[in-house]
N, C-alpha and C positions, 0 to 999 in steps of 0.2 A: 770497456764495460758493456758496450752494445752487443757484443757477441754472446753474452750470457742470457740475454732476454729472449724469450721464446715468442713465436708469432701470436699465440692466443693472448699473451700478456700485453703485447703491443696493441692488439685489437681492442681489448677491454679498456686500456688506458686512453686510446683514441676515442672510444665511445663515451667515456667519462667527459671528455672535453666537448664533444659534439652534442651531448645531451643537454648542455647548458643553453643551447638554442631553443629548447622546448619552452622557454619563457615566452616565446612569441605565440605559443598556442595555449599554454596552461599557466595560470597564475602560480607563482613560486616554483615553476617547473625547473628553473635554473638551479634550485637547491635540492629538490626532491629526487629527480632522476640521476644526477651525478652521485648523490648520496647512496642511492640503491645500487648503482654499478660499483661504487667504491666498496660498500659493505660486502658485496658478493665475493670480491677477491682481495679483501683487505690484508690477508696474510702474505701476499706477494709484495715484496718491497718496491718494485717498479710501479705497480698499480697503486700501491699505498701512497707513494710520493706524488703521483699525478692526481690522485683523488684529493689529497690535501691541498695541493696547489690550485686545483680548479675551484674547490669550495671556498678557499681563502680569497681568491680573486672575485668570485661572485658576491661574497659577503662584503668585501671592500667596495665594490662598485655600487652595491645597494646603499651602503652608508654614505658614499660620496653623492649619490643621487638624492638621498633624503636631505643631506646637508645643503646641497645646491637649491633644492626646492624650498627649503625653509628660509634660506638667505633671499631667494627671489621673492617670496611672499612678504617677508619683512621689508625688503627694499621697496616693493610696490606700495606698501602701506605708508612707509616713511616718505616716499616721493609724492604720494597722493595727499598727504596732509598739507594743508595750506595754513599759513601763519595768520591770515586775517580772520577776524571774529565773524564777519558776515558770511563767508563761505568756508566752513570748517573742514570740508573734505573735498579735495581737488577732483576726485573721480566723479562725484555726484553731479557737478554742474558743468564741468569744462571738458570732459573727455568725450568729444564727439568728433567725427571726421568731417563734418560739414563746414565748420568755420574756424575752429580753434586748434588746428593741428600743431602749430608752433608751441602752444602751451602744453600739449600732450607729448611732445617730442622726448622729454627726459624719460618718461615712463615707457614709451615705445622702444627707445634705445636700450633701456635697462632690460626689458623683457626679451629683446632680441639677443642681447649678450648672454643672458641666462639660458635661453633656448640653444644658442650656439655651444655653450659649455656642456649642456646635457647631450646634445648631438655628438659632441666630441667624445663623451664617455661611451656612447653607443657604438661609435666607429672604433674606438679602442677595444671595446668588448669583442666586436667581430674580428678585428685584426689579430688580437691576442689569442682568441680561441682557435682560429684557423692555424696560427703559427704553432700553438701547443699541440694541436692534432697532428700536424705534419711531423713535429719532433717525436711525438709518441709513436707514430707509424715507423719512424726511422730507428726507434729504440733508444732515443736520447731523452735526457731530462730537460725540463723547461721551467724557467722562473718567470712568472707573470710580472709585468711592470705595475708599479703603484699598489702592490699587494701588502696588506697588513696580515701578519701571520696569527690568526686566531687559533687555528689548529696547527700546532707547531710541527713542522716537517722534521723527520729524523735526518741526521747527517747522512749524506749519500755515501754508500759503500760500507756503512757500519750496520750490520744486521746480527744482533746478538739476541738470544732468547733471554727471558727473565731469569732463568737459572744461571746462565753464563754471566749476566750482569751482577747477580747476587754473589756468585763465586769470586768475581773480580774484586768486588768491594771487600769481601772477607779476606782475600789474599793481601790487599793493600793495608788492612789494619793489623795484620800479623807481623 
């Protein structure tokens, strides 16, 4: 199937993936710029598939990040609560690095674990986008890891127009 893809199609598909790095410079750039490139050549099945994959991956990573941040905030609050009535909130009185570091160790450990998980999502984003870009330049399809399909990808190799799909369903009912 790679011989049927033309060079401009490969280039646009690769730019879709690379444009997700615009999030480093513009807020929501990882959604806006791939969407613009994808909509420009949406009729091409190769570009359409790569555009859907890139957007699905970016939306999935965004949701994973929001979920991790929410879990981190909830965990910090729960770890910060103290059961004694005299000191109702752990962070107010005991979280200083001068003398009570062993008392703050659970919160520091929890924060470090959450930051490590967020960093791993960032590294996964960089690795997967570079891999997808290379595959697009080679004219191959790429399936991102940990992706939730919000924009359903079309089956690879099946490219029928709406009229052909309508005619096929009419023929099946006859």
